[in-house]
DRENRO-715170 format. One record per residue (C-alpha): residue in one letter; x negated, y negated, z. Coordinates in Angstrom, 3 decimals, padded with zeros to 6 digits. Last residue first. Layout:
N
<"A"; <X; Y; Z>>
...
This chain:
298
<"K"; <-090.269; -086.529; 101.327>>
<"A"; <-088.827; -088.997; 098.835>>
<"G"; <-086.274; -086.778; 097.125>>
<"N"; <-083.238; -086.212; 099.280>>
<"K"; <-082.706; -089.054; 101.700>>
<"F"; <-084.810; -091.640; 099.866>>
<"W"; <-083.253; -090.679; 096.539>>
<"N"; <-079.746; -090.823; 098.019>>
<"W"; <-080.445; -094.336; 099.286>>
<"V"; <-081.758; -095.384; 095.868>>
<"A"; <-078.537; -094.154; 094.243>>
<"L"; <-076.459; -095.979; 096.856>>
<"T"; <-078.387; -099.201; 096.241>>
<"V"; <-077.690; -098.884; 092.506>>
<"S"; <-073.972; -098.216; 093.081>>
<"D"; <-073.452; -101.130; 095.471>>
<"N"; <-071.007; -100.193; 098.231>>
<"L"; <-074.035; -098.753; 100.014>>
<"E"; <-075.057; -102.228; 101.156>>
<"K"; <-071.763; -102.723; 103.006>>
<"A"; <-072.039; -099.339; 104.706>>
<"T"; <-075.376; -100.411; 106.145>>
<"T"; <-079.043; -099.468; 105.695>>
<"S"; <-081.768; -097.690; 107.620>>
<"I"; <-084.971; -095.832; 106.795>>
<"V"; <-086.942; -093.812; 109.313>>
<"W"; <-090.616; -093.193; 110.078>>
<"S"; <-091.027; -091.036; 113.160>>
<"Q"; <-092.597; -091.512; 116.574>>
<"E"; <-093.018; -089.149; 119.520>>
<"T"; <-096.524; -088.443; 118.315>>
<"K"; <-097.921; -085.051; 117.424>>
<"L"; <-101.702; -085.330; 117.677>>
<"V"; <-103.379; -083.079; 115.137>>
<"Q"; <-106.267; -080.648; 115.534>>
<"P"; <-107.348; -079.075; 112.234>>
<"L"; <-110.683; -080.891; 111.927>>
<"P"; <-112.475; -082.421; 108.929>>
<"Q"; <-109.464; -084.210; 107.401>>
<"I"; <-111.130; -085.586; 104.291>>
<"L"; <-110.667; -088.948; 102.611>>
<"R"; <-111.116; -090.204; 099.051>>
<"G"; <-110.451; -086.692; 097.786>>
<"A"; <-107.280; -087.607; 095.879>>
<"A"; <-105.084; -085.428; 098.089>>
<"I"; <-106.684; -086.948; 101.188>>
<"A"; <-106.086; -090.498; 099.938>>
<"D"; <-102.510; -089.571; 099.027>>
<"H"; <-101.752; -088.111; 102.449>>
<"A"; <-103.339; -090.852; 104.564>>
<"L"; <-100.050; -092.599; 105.361>>
<"P"; <-098.206; -089.357; 106.124>>
<"L"; <-101.290; -088.203; 108.074>>
<"S"; <-101.267; -091.234; 110.363>>
<"A"; <-104.962; -091.696; 110.751>>
<"L"; <-107.455; -091.752; 113.589>>
<"A"; <-110.183; -093.273; 111.462>>
<"V"; <-113.817; -092.170; 111.278>>
<"G"; <-116.446; -094.720; 110.252>>
<"L"; <-117.551; -097.262; 107.672>>
<"G"; <-117.560; -094.774; 104.803>>
<"L"; <-115.603; -096.980; 102.417>>
<"E"; <-112.606; -094.646; 102.633>>
<"A"; <-112.723; -095.006; 106.429>>
<"A"; <-112.597; -098.795; 106.087>>
<"A"; <-109.593; -098.468; 103.781>>
<"L"; <-107.897; -096.253; 106.357>>
<"A"; <-108.495; -098.848; 109.077>>
<"F"; <-107.254; -101.544; 106.709>>
<"D"; <-104.001; -099.642; 106.135>>
<"S"; <-103.595; -099.159; 109.879>>
<"D"; <-103.395; -102.932; 110.402>>
<"S"; <-104.640; -104.871; 113.431>>
<"F"; <-108.131; -103.517; 112.863>>
<"D"; <-110.970; -102.724; 115.259>>
<"L"; <-114.439; -101.398; 114.422>>
<"G"; <-116.488; -099.308; 116.842>>
<"A"; <-116.882; -099.195; 120.599>>
<"S"; <-113.753; -098.565; 122.683>>
<"I"; <-114.762; -094.984; 123.459>>
<"D"; <-115.573; -095.490; 127.146>>
<"S"; <-115.614; -092.179; 129.014>>
<"T"; <-114.562; -089.054; 127.180>>
<"T"; <-113.558; -085.525; 128.118>>
<"V"; <-112.661; -083.470; 125.052>>
<"G"; <-109.752; -081.030; 125.224>>
<"A"; <-108.313; -081.792; 121.770>>
<"M"; <-105.180; -083.395; 123.284>>
<"E"; <-107.404; -085.581; 125.467>>
<"F"; <-109.500; -086.516; 122.421>>
<"W"; <-106.331; -087.517; 120.522>>
<"D"; <-104.953; -089.613; 123.373>>
<"R"; <-108.297; -091.383; 123.884>>
<"W"; <-108.423; -092.151; 120.155>>
<"Q"; <-105.259; -094.232; 120.427>>
<"E"; <-101.490; -093.854; 120.276>>
<"S"; <-099.783; -097.264; 120.564>>
<"R"; <-100.998; -098.216; 117.093>>
<"E"; <-103.193; -101.307; 117.118>>
<"D"; <-106.029; -099.915; 114.992>>
<"H"; <-109.383; -098.372; 115.872>>
<"L"; <-112.214; -097.008; 113.736>>
<"L"; <-114.726; -094.796; 115.508>>
<"T"; <-118.378; -094.910; 114.496>>
<"H"; <-119.816; -091.387; 114.579>>
<"K"; <-121.585; -089.253; 117.185>>
<"L"; <-118.401; -089.085; 119.262>>
<"L"; <-116.755; -087.260; 116.352>>
<"D"; <-118.923; -084.210; 117.080>>
<"A"; <-116.913; -083.669; 120.276>>
<"P"; <-113.889; -082.654; 118.187>>
<"T"; <-115.894; -079.754; 116.729>>
<"K"; <-117.502; -079.003; 113.356>>
<"I"; <-118.199; -082.486; 112.057>>
<"L"; <-121.516; -082.134; 110.206>>
<"K"; <-119.620; -080.843; 107.163>>
<"P"; <-117.980; -084.296; 107.162>>
<"A"; <-121.036; -085.695; 105.353>>
<"L"; <-120.213; -089.369; 105.905>>
<"K"; <-119.811; -090.084; 102.176>>
<"P"; <-116.955; -087.523; 102.053>>
<"S"; <-114.981; -090.257; 103.820>>
<"V"; <-113.437; -089.452; 107.165>>
<"V"; <-110.062; -088.609; 108.638>>
<"P"; <-109.189; -087.873; 112.262>>
<"A"; <-105.607; -086.732; 112.891>>
<"L"; <-102.275; -088.298; 113.745>>
<"V"; <-098.685; -087.144; 113.265>>
<"D"; <-095.679; -089.272; 112.312>>
<"P"; <-092.446; -087.541; 111.345>>
<"V"; <-091.268; -088.353; 107.793>>
<"L"; <-088.376; -090.133; 106.096>>
<"L"; <-085.614; -089.560; 108.614>>
<"A"; <-082.312; -091.151; 107.666>>
<"T"; <-080.163; -093.923; 109.095>>
<"H"; <-076.824; -095.163; 107.682>>
<"S"; <-074.611; -092.060; 107.594>>
<"G"; <-076.508; -090.497; 110.444>>
<"E"; <-079.931; -089.442; 111.621>>
<"V"; <-080.883; -090.477; 115.117>>
<"T"; <-084.660; -090.464; 115.441>>
<"S"; <-086.014; -091.652; 118.769>>
<"R"; <-089.429; -093.266; 118.988>>
<"V"; <-089.211; -095.473; 115.941>>
<"R"; <-091.423; -096.456; 113.017>>
<"S"; <-089.408; -098.675; 110.708>>
<"I"; <-088.052; -098.920; 107.167>>
<"A"; <-085.276; -101.431; 106.461>>
<"F"; <-083.060; -101.140; 103.412>>
<"S"; <-080.863; -103.377; 101.233>>
<"V"; <-081.763; -106.781; 102.671>>
<"E"; <-080.432; -110.291; 102.117>>
<"M"; <-080.358; -111.459; 105.715>>
<"N"; <-077.676; -112.526; 108.201>>
<"E"; <-075.752; -109.352; 108.960>>
<"F"; <-078.534; -106.929; 108.067>>
<"D"; <-080.883; -108.555; 110.561>>
<"V"; <-084.429; -107.326; 110.017>>
<"A"; <-087.121; -108.593; 112.392>>
<"V"; <-089.771; -110.269; 110.269>>
<"G"; <-092.903; -108.350; 109.329>>
<"S"; <-093.470; -110.081; 105.996>>
<"T"; <-093.849; -106.732; 104.226>>
<"D"; <-091.016; -107.244; 101.720>>
<"I"; <-090.908; -104.762; 098.833>>
<"W"; <-088.605; -105.803; 095.993>>
<"P"; <-087.421; -102.761; 094.061>>
<"D"; <-085.830; -103.197; 090.610>>
<"C"; <-083.250; -100.449; 090.191>>
<"Q"; <-081.718; -099.398; 086.852>>
<"P"; <-084.260; -096.620; 086.365>>
<"V"; <-083.112; -094.685; 089.459>>
<"A"; <-085.051; -091.417; 089.362>>
<"A"; <-087.881; -092.754; 087.179>>
<"R"; <-088.020; -096.004; 089.146>>
<"L"; <-088.219; -094.027; 092.394>>
<"D"; <-090.941; -091.747; 091.021>>
<"K"; <-093.028; -094.763; 090.025>>
<"L"; <-092.342; -096.366; 093.419>>
<"K"; <-093.754; -093.367; 095.300>>
<"P"; <-097.385; -094.544; 095.511>>
<"L"; <-096.136; -097.878; 096.932>>
<"L"; <-094.037; -096.311; 099.679>>
<"W"; <-096.563; -094.254; 101.582>>
<"R"; <-099.882; -096.119; 101.824>>
<"A"; <-099.106; -099.733; 101.007>>
<"A"; <-095.524; -099.860; 102.286>>
<"F"; <-096.394; -097.897; 105.426>>
<"D"; <-099.343; -100.172; 106.204>>
<"R"; <-097.349; -103.355; 105.519>>
<"P"; <-094.363; -102.472; 107.655>>
<"A"; <-091.229; -102.144; 105.518>>
<"Y"; <-088.332; -104.292; 104.299>>
<"I"; <-086.788; -102.998; 101.080>>
<"I"; <-084.789; -105.273; 098.773>>
<"V"; <-083.087; -103.532; 095.854>>
<"S"; <-082.471; -105.729; 092.812>>
<"G"; <-080.355; -103.944; 090.212>>
<"P"; <-078.916; -107.142; 088.767>>
<"K"; <-081.148; -110.231; 088.993>>
<"R"; <-080.288; -113.161; 091.229>>
<"F"; <-081.606; -112.039; 094.610>>
<"P"; <-084.943; -110.982; 093.120>>
<"A"; <-085.303; -114.455; 091.542>>
<"L"; <-084.771; -116.384; 094.784>>
<"R"; <-088.512; -116.512; 095.428>>
<"H"; <-088.801; -118.636; 092.277>>
<"Y"; <-086.682; -121.349; 093.898>>
<"G"; <-088.746; -121.320; 097.065>>
<"R"; <-091.906; -121.706; 095.007>>
<"E"; <-090.416; -124.792; 093.362>>
<"M"; <-089.384; -126.230; 096.733>>
<"Q"; <-092.904; -125.682; 098.077>>
<"D"; <-094.421; -127.348; 095.017>>
<"L"; <-092.087; -130.325; 095.514>>
<"A"; <-093.163; -130.667; 099.148>>
<"A"; <-096.878; -130.377; 098.317>>
<"A"; <-096.598; -132.979; 095.550>>
<"V"; <-094.649; -135.350; 097.815>>
<"T"; <-097.162; -135.141; 100.657>>
<"R"; <-100.222; -135.473; 098.439>>
<"Q"; <-098.671; -138.410; 096.584>>
<"Y"; <-097.805; -140.062; 099.913>>
<"D"; <-101.497; -140.210; 100.816>>
<"R"; <-102.418; -141.599; 097.418>>
<"G"; <-099.633; -144.175; 097.662>>
<"A"; <-100.692; -145.215; 101.152>>
<"D"; <-104.181; -145.876; 099.850>>
<"T"; <-102.572; -147.866; 097.050>>
<"L"; <-102.110; -146.173; 093.706>>
<"Q"; <-103.313; -148.025; 090.658>>
<"F"; <-101.175; -149.572; 087.978>>
<"S"; <-100.937; -150.352; 084.288>>
<"R"; <-098.328; -152.359; 082.375>>
<"G"; <-099.450; -155.680; 083.781>>
<"N"; <-101.617; -154.926; 086.783>>
<"R"; <-099.513; -153.245; 089.439>>
<"I"; <-100.995; -152.020; 092.734>>
<"F"; <-098.668; -149.121; 093.548>>
<"L"; <-097.312; -147.455; 096.686>>
<"P"; <-096.230; -150.530; 098.619>>
<"Q"; <-094.462; -149.480; 101.864>>
<"G"; <-090.973; -149.929; 103.251>>
<"I"; <-089.902; -146.356; 102.512>>
<"R"; <-086.717; -147.359; 100.679>>
<"E"; <-088.138; -150.574; 099.238>>
<"E"; <-091.071; -148.655; 097.762>>
<"L"; <-088.677; -146.060; 096.336>>
<"L"; <-086.454; -148.801; 094.853>>
<"R"; <-089.518; -150.274; 093.163>>
<"M"; <-090.439; -146.825; 091.860>>
<"E"; <-086.897; -146.307; 090.556>>
<"H"; <-087.101; -149.558; 088.562>>
<"S"; <-090.407; -148.566; 086.960>>
<"I"; <-088.995; -145.140; 086.042>>
<"A"; <-085.869; -146.713; 084.516>>
<"S"; <-087.964; -149.285; 082.623>>
<"Q"; <-090.029; -146.489; 081.110>>
<"S"; <-086.882; -144.797; 079.862>>
<"L"; <-086.113; -141.319; 081.051>>
<"G"; <-086.792; -137.843; 079.668>>
<"L"; <-088.825; -136.703; 082.662>>
<"E"; <-092.093; -136.100; 080.803>>
<"E"; <-091.629; -139.158; 078.584>>
<"S"; <-090.833; -141.394; 081.581>>
<"A"; <-093.900; -140.114; 083.425>>
<"L"; <-096.064; -140.826; 080.405>>
<"R"; <-094.767; -144.402; 080.267>>
<"F"; <-095.036; -144.972; 084.015>>
<"S"; <-098.686; -143.956; 083.802>>
<"G"; <-101.320; -142.384; 086.031>>
<"L"; <-100.192; -138.886; 085.064>>
<"R"; <-100.154; -137.482; 088.608>>
<"A"; <-098.935; -140.695; 090.255>>
<"A"; <-096.246; -141.263; 087.606>>
<"A"; <-095.061; -137.634; 087.716>>
<"E"; <-094.965; -137.462; 091.515>>
<"F"; <-093.232; -140.849; 091.771>>
<"G"; <-090.569; -139.910; 089.232>>
<"L"; <-089.853; -136.616; 090.933>>
<"L"; <-089.712; -138.375; 094.303>>
<"Y"; <-087.279; -141.005; 093.045>>
<"Q"; <-084.982; -138.336; 091.581>>
<"L"; <-085.091; -136.434; 094.868>>
<"P"; <-083.515; -139.361; 096.713>>
<"P"; <-085.704; -140.725; 099.520>>
<"I"; <-086.378; -138.750; 102.726>>
<"N"; <-086.514; -141.031; 105.760>>
<"R"; <-082.970; -140.225; 106.964>>
<"F"; <-083.694; -136.504; 107.121>>
<"R"; <-083.076; -135.900; 110.827>>
<"R"; <-080.588; -138.727; 111.211>>
<"M"; <-078.538; -137.425; 108.310>>
<"H"; <-078.447; -133.914; 109.725>>
<"I"; <-077.409; -135.156; 113.160>>
<"D"; <-074.595; -137.211; 111.594>>
<"N"; <-073.518; -134.202; 109.524>>
<"M"; <-073.373; -132.008; 112.624>>
């Protein structure tokens, strides 16, 4: 394994050389680079010669105590700067793992934006020692191999137990901005006169119209979004009527940004649940957050 690793990265010079090269190329001076890095100017100059020998390519055109980058040097500068920036960002991403009270919650973006985010103030008030980190990257959660406290998902079958709890059942209904004069929407068929907003949820407008007893032909026209949060945002802007998850639209309806003009709702077979593991619940802060989700975040 070590031999394979060394072969894979055999062309990467020592980090100290790369730091010196990045500073010298950025500042245009070995002297300024040495001051920034706390080294002598001769040490920086020596490292740059070793770097050129290591990669087998001149990086500098030297003229006494000054220099210019070669074309290869300018190209390598971009590569090295981008790599060092990426490593720096990676370091800062570790901050939530280092601080006490960090609680890492993986959730779909639409649920995090519309349901979870408005509740974070209440969560911090109930468990003040917790610092939530909301991850909406969409990766498949693996509790065994990932740093994760909780995973929220939309599932077909809800099995509540010691490590999985129901947050809210998912039901769908049309929602519209007050800007679209919802008083003109008296029956389900009236929706066909408006622009329909579509997302990539498995339940679609055809399912809702069928439940409401409306026969439709092609209703694919309108605006399409891969994310339910964007569909709701479009509805708030008056761009059309969204078939919304009522748990996700709840706050917008309560605030008057959206209106549910019709009483008919489509009961899906899906529910939002939260999961964790016995290992995670050994932490007192994580346990307190878990109890809040189970008992207070409805």
